[in-house]
C-alpha positions as CSV (number, residue, x, y, z in Angstrom):
1,M,0.0,0.0,0.0
2,D,1.2,3.5,-0.8
3,G,2.8,5.2,2.2
4,D,0.5,8.3,2.0
5,I,-2.6,6.2,1.7
6,L,-1.5,4.1,4.7
7,A,-0.9,7.2,6.8
8,K,-4.3,8.6,6.0
9,E,-5.9,5.3,6.9
10,L,-4.0,5.2,10.2
11,L,-5.1,8.8,11.0
12,V,-8.8,7.8,11.0
13,K,-8.2,5.0,13.4
14,K,-8.3,5.4,17.2
15,D,-4.8,6.0,18.8
16,I,-5.0,3.3,21.4
17,M,-1.5,4.2,22.8
18,N,-3.0,7.5,23.8
19,L,-5.3,5.9,26.4
20,D,-4.3,5.9,30.0
21,Y,-5.3,2.8,32.1
22,E,-8.7,4.1,33.1
23,E,-9.5,5.2,29.5
24,M,-8.4,1.8,28.3
25,E,-10.9,0.1,30.6
26,E,-13.7,2.3,29.3
27,F,-12.7,1.6,25.7
28,I,-12.6,-2.2,26.3
29,H,-16.0,-2.0,28.0
30,S,-17.4,-0.1,25.0
31,M,-16.3,-3.0,22.8
32,G,-18.2,-5.4,24.9
33,E,-15.1,-7.1,26.2
34,K,-14.3,-8.1,29.8
35,T,-12.3,-5.6,31.9
36,F,-9.3,-7.9,32.3
37,R,-8.6,-7.3,28.6
38,A,-7.6,-3.7,29.5
39,K,-4.7,-4.9,31.6
40,Q,-3.6,-7.3,28.9
41,L,-3.7,-4.6,26.2
42,Y,-2.0,-2.0,28.4
43,E,0.9,-4.2,29.3
44,W,1.4,-5.3,25.7
45,I,1.5,-1.7,24.5
46,H,3.3,0.0,27.4
47,K,5.4,-2.7,29.0
48,K,6.2,-5.1,26.2
49,L,6.2,-2.3,23.6
50,V,4.7,-4.4,20.8
51,C,4.3,-2.7,17.4
52,S,1.3,-4.7,16.2
53,F,-1.8,-6.4,17.5
54,D,-0.6,-9.7,16.0
55,E,2.1,-9.9,18.7
56,M,-0.5,-10.1,21.5
57,T,-0.5,-13.8,21.8
58,N,-2.9,-14.2,24.8
59,I,-5.7,-12.3,23.0
60,S,-8.0,-14.1,20.5
61,K,-7.5,-13.7,16.8
62,E,-11.0,-12.3,16.5
63,F,-10.5,-9.6,19.1
64,R,-7.1,-8.7,17.6
65,A,-8.7,-8.4,14.1
66,S,-11.3,-6.1,15.6
67,L,-8.7,-3.9,17.3
68,D,-6.6,-3.8,14.1
69,K,-9.7,-2.5,12.2
70,K,-10.5,0.2,14.7
71,C,-7.2,1.2,16.3
72,T,-3.5,1.9,15.7
73,I,-0.5,1.6,18.0
74,E,2.0,3.2,15.6
75,S,2.3,6.8,16.7
76,V,5.8,7.4,15.5
77,R,8.5,5.7,13.4
78,I,12.2,6.2,13.1
79,I,13.2,7.3,9.7
80,Q,16.9,8.3,10.3
81,I,19.5,7.6,12.9
82,Q,22.7,9.6,13.3
83,K,25.5,8.4,15.6
84,S,28.0,10.8,17.2
85,K,31.6,10.0,17.9
86,D,30.8,10.1,21.6
87,G,28.1,7.4,21.2
88,T,25.2,9.8,21.3
89,R,22.4,8.9,18.9
90,K,19.9,11.3,17.3
91,Y,16.7,9.9,15.9
92,L,14.5,11.6,13.3
93,M,11.0,10.5,14.1
94,Q,8.1,10.7,11.6
95,L,4.5,11.2,12.9
96,L,1.4,9.8,11.2
97,D,0.6,13.2,9.7
98,G,4.1,13.4,8.1
99,N,5.5,15.9,10.6
100,T,8.8,15.1,12.1
101,V,10.6,15.6,15.5
102,E,14.0,14.7,16.8
103,S,15.0,12.7,19.9
104,V,18.4,12.0,21.4
105,L,19.8,8.9,23.2
106,M,22.7,9.6,25.6
107,K,24.5,6.7,27.3
108,Y,26.0,7.1,30.7
109,K,27.4,4.6,33.2
110,H,24.3,5.0,35.3
111,G,22.0,4.2,32.4
112,N,20.4,5.4,29.2
113,S,18.9,8.9,29.0
114,V,16.5,9.9,26.3
115,C,15.8,13.6,25.5
116,I,12.4,13.8,23.8
117,S,10.4,16.5,22.0
118,T,7.0,17.7,23.2
119,Q,5.9,19.8,20.2
120,V,6.4,20.0,16.5
121,G,8.3,23.3,16.4
122,C,8.1,25.9,19.2
123,R,6.6,29.3,19.6
124,M,8.9,30.6,22.4
125,G,11.3,32.2,19.9
126,C,14.6,31.9,21.9
127,K,17.1,33.6,19.6
128,F,19.9,31.0,20.1
129,C,17.8,27.9,19.6
130,A,17.2,25.9,16.4
131,S,13.9,24.3,17.6
132,T,12.0,27.6,17.3
133,V,12.8,28.2,13.6
134,G,9.5,28.1,11.8
135,G,7.5,28.5,14.9
136,L,5.0,26.1,16.4
137,I,3.2,23.6,14.1
138,R,1.3,21.6,16.7
139,N,1.4,19.9,20.1
140,L,2.4,16.3,20.5
141,E,0.0,13.8,21.9
142,P,1.0,11.7,24.9
143,S,1.3,8.7,22.6
144,E,3.8,10.6,20.3
145,M,5.9,11.4,23.3
146,L,5.8,7.9,24.6
147,G,6.4,6.5,21.1
148,Q,9.8,8.3,20.9
149,I,11.0,6.4,24.0
150,Y,9.4,3.1,23.0
151,Q,10.9,3.2,19.5
152,I,14.4,3.9,20.9
153,Q,14.1,1.2,23.5
154,H,12.7,-1.2,21.0
155,T,15.6,-0.4,18.5
156,T,18.4,-0.6,21.0
157,G,17.1,-3.5,23.0
158,E,18.2,-1.6,26.1
159,R,16.0,-0.1,28.9
160,V,15.7,3.7,29.1
161,S,16.2,4.8,32.7
162,N,16.0,8.6,32.5
163,V,13.8,10.9,30.3
164,I,14.4,14.6,29.7
165,L,11.7,16.8,28.2
166,M,14.2,19.2,26.7
167,G,13.9,18.5,22.9
168,I,11.8,20.4,20.5
169,G,9.0,22.5,22.1
170,E,8.1,24.0,25.4
171,P,6.6,21.3,27.6
172,L,4.4,23.7,29.6
173,D,3.0,25.0,26.4
174,N,1.6,21.5,25.9
175,Y,0.6,21.2,29.6
176,E,-2.3,18.7,29.6
177,N,-0.7,16.3,27.2
178,V,2.7,16.4,29.0
179,V,1.1,15.8,32.4
180,K,-0.8,12.8,31.0
181,F,2.4,11.5,29.4
182,I,4.4,11.7,32.7
183,K,1.7,9.8,34.5
184,M,1.6,7.1,31.8
185,L,5.4,6.8,31.6
186,S,5.6,6.3,35.4
187,D,2.6,3.9,35.6
188,E,3.8,0.7,37.2
189,R,1.6,-1.2,34.7
190,G,3.7,0.3,31.9
191,L,7.3,1.2,31.5
192,N,7.4,2.3,35.1
193,I,10.1,4.9,34.9
194,S,10.4,6.7,38.3
195,Q,9.2,10.3,38.2
196,R,12.4,11.2,40.0
197,N,14.2,10.1,36.8
198,I,12.0,12.5,34.6
199,T,13.3,16.1,34.1
200,L,11.1,18.8,32.6
201,S,12.9,21.8,31.2
202,T,10.9,25.0,30.8
203,C,11.7,28.6,29.8
204,G,9.4,29.8,32.6
205,L,5.7,29.8,32.0
206,A,5.2,30.8,35.6
207,E,1.5,30.1,36.1
208,K,1.8,26.7,34.4
209,L,4.8,25.8,36.6
210,T,2.8,26.6,39.7
211,E,-0.1,24.5,38.4
212,L,2.3,21.7,37.7
213,V,3.6,21.8,41.3
214,D,0.1,21.4,42.5
215,K,-0.1,18.1,40.6
216,H,2.3,16.7,43.2
217,L,4.4,14.9,40.6
218,G,7.9,13.8,41.7
219,I,9.7,15.1,38.6
220,T,12.8,17.3,38.5
221,I,12.3,20.9,37.1
222,A,14.9,22.8,35.2
223,I,14.4,26.5,34.3
224,S,16.0,27.8,31.1
225,L,17.1,31.2,32.5
226,H,20.1,32.4,30.3
227,A,20.1,35.9,31.7
228,P,20.3,37.5,35.2
229,D,17.9,40.4,34.6
230,D,14.8,41.1,32.6
231,V,16.4,43.6,30.2
232,L,18.9,41.1,28.8
233,R,16.5,38.2,29.0
234,K,14.0,40.1,26.8
235,E,16.7,40.4,24.2
236,I,17.5,36.7,24.2
237,M,14.1,35.2,25.0
238,P,10.8,36.8,23.8
239,V,8.9,34.9,26.5
240,A,10.5,37.3,29.1
241,K,8.1,40.0,27.8
242,K,5.3,38.1,29.4
243,Y,7.0,36.5,32.4
244,S,9.5,38.5,34.5
245,I,12.4,36.8,36.3
246,Q,10.6,37.6,39.6
247,D,7.5,35.8,38.3
248,I,9.7,32.8,37.6
249,I,11.6,33.0,40.9
250,K,8.3,33.1,42.8
251,A,7.1,29.9,41.1
252,C,10.5,28.3,41.8
253,R,10.2,29.2,45.5
254,Y,6.8,27.5,45.5
255,Y,8.2,24.4,43.9
256,I,11.0,24.2,46.5
257,E,8.6,24.8,49.4
258,Q,6.1,22.2,48.2
259,T,8.6,19.5,47.3
260,G,11.6,20.1,49.4
261,R,13.8,19.6,46.3
262,R,16.3,21.9,44.7
263,I,15.6,23.4,41.3
264,T,18.0,23.6,38.4
265,F,18.7,26.7,36.3
266,E,20.1,26.3,32.8
267,Y,22.3,29.1,31.6
268,S,23.7,29.1,28.1
269,L,26.8,31.2,27.9
270,I,26.9,33.4,24.8
271,E,30.2,35.3,24.1
272,G,29.9,38.9,24.9
273,V,26.2,38.8,25.6
274,N,25.6,37.1,29.0
275,D,29.0,35.7,30.1
276,M,30.7,38.8,31.6
277,P,31.7,39.1,35.3
278,E,28.8,41.5,35.9
279,H,26.4,38.9,34.7
280,A,27.8,36.3,37.1
281,R,27.6,38.8,40.0
282,K,23.9,39.6,39.2
283,L,23.1,35.9,38.8
284,A,24.7,35.0,42.2
285,I,22.6,37.7,43.9
286,L,19.4,36.6,42.2
287,L,19.8,32.9,43.3
288,S,21.5,33.5,46.6
289,S,18.6,32.5,48.8
290,L,17.3,29.6,46.7
291,N,18.0,25.8,47.0
292,C,19.2,25.5,43.5
293,H,21.8,24.3,41.1
294,V,23.2,26.1,38.0
295,N,24.0,24.2,34.9
296,L,26.3,26.2,32.7
297,I,26.0,25.4,28.9
298,P,28.6,26.8,26.5
299,L,26.4,27.8,23.6
300,N,26.0,25.2,20.9
301,P,26.3,26.8,17.5
302,V,23.2,27.0,15.2
303,N,23.5,28.5,11.8
304,G,21.5,31.7,11.5
305,R,20.9,32.0,15.2
306,M,22.3,34.3,17.9
307,G,25.9,34.4,19.0
308,H,29.0,32.3,19.5
309,R,29.9,30.2,22.5
310,S,31.9,31.6,25.3
311,S,35.6,30.8,25.5
312,R,36.7,28.1,27.9
313,A,38.4,30.8,30.1
314,N,35.1,32.8,30.3
315,V,33.1,29.7,31.2
316,E,35.6,28.7,34.0
317,R,35.6,32.3,35.3
318,F,31.8,32.4,35.4
319,K,31.7,29.1,37.2
320,L,34.3,30.2,39.8
321,M,32.5,33.5,40.5
322,L,29.2,31.6,41.2
323,E,31.0,29.1,43.4
324,K,32.7,31.8,45.5
325,K,29.2,33.2,46.2
326,G,28.0,29.7,47.4
327,I,26.1,28.7,44.3
328,N,26.1,25.0,43.4
329,V,27.3,25.0,39.7
330,T,28.5,22.6,37.0
331,I,29.4,22.9,33.4
332,R,27.2,20.6,31.2
333,R,29.1,17.8,29.5
334,E,28.8,18.3,25.7
335,M,27.4,15.4,23.9
336,G,26.3,14.9,20.3
337,S,27.3,18.4,18.9
338,D,28.9,16.8,15.9
339,I,25.5,15.6,14.7
340,D,23.6,18.7,15.9
341,A,22.1,16.8,18.9
342,A,23.3,19.0,21.7
343,C,21.2,21.5,23.7
344,G,19.5,24.0,21.4
345,Q,20.3,22.2,18.2
346,L,17.3,20.0,17.6
347,R,14.7,21.0,15.0
348,N,11.9,19.4,13.0
349,K,13.1,18.5,9.6
350,N,11.6,17.5,6.2
351,K,10.3,14.0,6.1
352,G,12.3,11.3,4.4
353,G,15.8,9.9,4.9
354,K,17.6,6.7,5.6
355,S,19.2,5.3,8.8
356,T,22.9,5.8,9.0
């Protein structure tokens, strides 16, 4: 069957991977099946990560045929793999409607981490980031976020232990779908990844961050700050015109008070823009009373986007100045930059391509 025809056919089917456990029970009931079928289906899809109904061996052929007629469990598929010299892998994923996103697998001694996308494109407009080129096309469904992880784990044959929502898109701009995704990813009836091993990176949608805290999830929060004051932040990040740094700090304090956990601030160092001693001093004052950690990121180059990375000397000087003021700080280990898989380099690309 022609690929475009197949895609259109799949689009009209129900995306069964998008159903949480309670929704799966309701769906099974609507089909006139017994409730225990929901547990079977959910485990096949979210724990055993099957790609077709035919693989569900403890379900009758008749029921499988009925499911196959009405539903799909193929939310994404890998159409290209690039491998970095450091072992990092970048995956170009195609969605059923033909749009594409990128995901990254990073291997550490403590386990495999996957950085996923939450939107096709991004409307935040950060001037140093590739993901925002072309703006926002649409939000990803929970199944499309889960699918990125499932496809990588299925392809590598290795368990994913950590998930980072730091790819294409602003997670809190896709709030409802992201919350559902987190709950499904950590469901013990599924892949059962601990919420403590899930990190959500946001540029600071303050009211959504506060709303997320009230969900009482156990995830880690990282704030993309990149400037110590509003004037500079507005030049780098258009979102700062709506949310001031004090708005963000207030939401961060609420997170710390409610969870007892420290918060991470990401700070990309751009040569001559935000990497000077006065910026380090301002940042130290801003964060002095917070239980936090600063992750310094030497800017990863993106053609046509703002600036150049800070020199190693400036990065080290910035780090030392923060440490002298009692701020916990590290320099992010660079991974995958040779395949444009590092922080700020992911983008949605044209469909097509072959694995390499």
